[in-house]
N, C-alpha and C positions, 0 to 999 in steps of 0.2 A: 376525495384523493382520498384511496388507498394509502395506510399507512407505510407497506413495503413500498410499493412505486417512487413515492415521496423520500424514503429513504434511497433508492436506488439512485433514482435522480440526483438526490444530494450529492451521494457518491463520486456518480459520471462526472460528476458536474466540477466539484471542485477538489474532489481526491488527488488528481495530479500538481493543480495549482500549488496547493498547500503541500505535496511533499515535495517537490520545484523550489518555492521558498527553504521551504528546512532544510531540505539540503545543503544549498546557496549559503543558509548562515551558518549551518555548521560546518564547513569545507573553510570561510569566511571569517571566523567569528571573533579570530586573534588581532586581525587588522580593523573589524566592526568596535572593535571596547574602544577604540582610539575616540572614535568620531562623537561630535557634542549630543546628538539624538540616539546614544546609545539605549538611552534607557526604554525608549517610543520603543527603539526596535525589539529590545528585550520581551516588551510586552505584546508584539506584535507578534512574536514567535512563541511565547506562553500559549498565545489565545488559539492559534493555528494549529500549536500541539494536541491542544485539549479536544481542538474541533476535528481532525485528524482522529484521534483516540474516541472520539463517539464515535465516528465515522465508518470505521472501520470494525471497532467492536460490534456495532449495528448490522453489520453488513455482515460480518463474518456470523452472527446468530442467525439472520436468517435464510444464508447460505448453508449453512449446519440444517438448519428445521427444511430447506427445499431436498438437503441432499437423503434425510432420512424417508422423506415422504413421497418424492417424484423419482428416486434411483434405484435401483435395485444393483445394480452394477454390471458388468459384462458375465455372459455363461461362461468364459471361459477365465480363470481364474491365476492366468498367470503372471509374473510378479512386473513384466513390459505390458500387458494388456493393464492392470491395474493403474499403473504409473500414467500410461497415454489417457485413458476413461476419463481421472481424476486430476488433470496434470493443469486444468483450468486454478481448483483449487488448491493444487498443491503450493503453486507459487502464487497466488494472494496469503495464503495463509503465511507462509514461508514469510514473504516481505511484509504483510503487516505486524507477524509479532517480531523477528527482528528491527524492525525500525521504531517498535515500541520500547523494545529495550535497549535499541539505542540511545533514545530519547531521555528514558528514565536511569540508565546507569551513567549517561555523558558520557561515554565511546570514545566520542571525539577529541578528548581529553586524555585519555590514554596514549594509542598509538593510531599509526595511519592504514592501518589492516584493515581497522572495522571501518574504515574511508571505503577502503578497498570494495570491501563484500558490501557495505550498503550501497552506493555505485553501482556494482554488479546485480545485486536483487533488484533496483530499482530498475535496471536495463532489461534485468529480463522481465519485470513485471509490466513495463513500457511496452516493452516486443510481443510479448503476449497480447497485451489488449489490443494493441495495432492490428495484431495480425485476426484476430476475432472479428473486428469489424472490417479488415477488407475483405474477409470471406464469408461476412453477411451480405457487404453491398456487394459481391461478386454473385452468391446465388440467388438473390432478388432482382 
């Protein structure tokens, strides 16, 4: 099996559950600190955060190489056309980068606004993924 397909399958199968677990942990972390198994939960969250970072970084590297090799972009270079053409990559990059910054800087402890931005970006990420999958199923 080629490494690109392995990473793509790993990303597609694990990324959304990992993000869901991490977001739930960040939103309810104050309540989870009082539980007797808090250290085990932190260890699982730390491991899943590392797995998320690896999957996100590798998918960004693979997508970037794929963009350079196979896409020259649309002939019409208007801003709206470019945004629509690269919308999948823009949504993915924004979510991966913001979520990584959110985890590293522990923005959940700073302000609730960062939680709302995280939920909004996760919703855009999931919505775009679901729409792509439904369009692929419709066309085939």
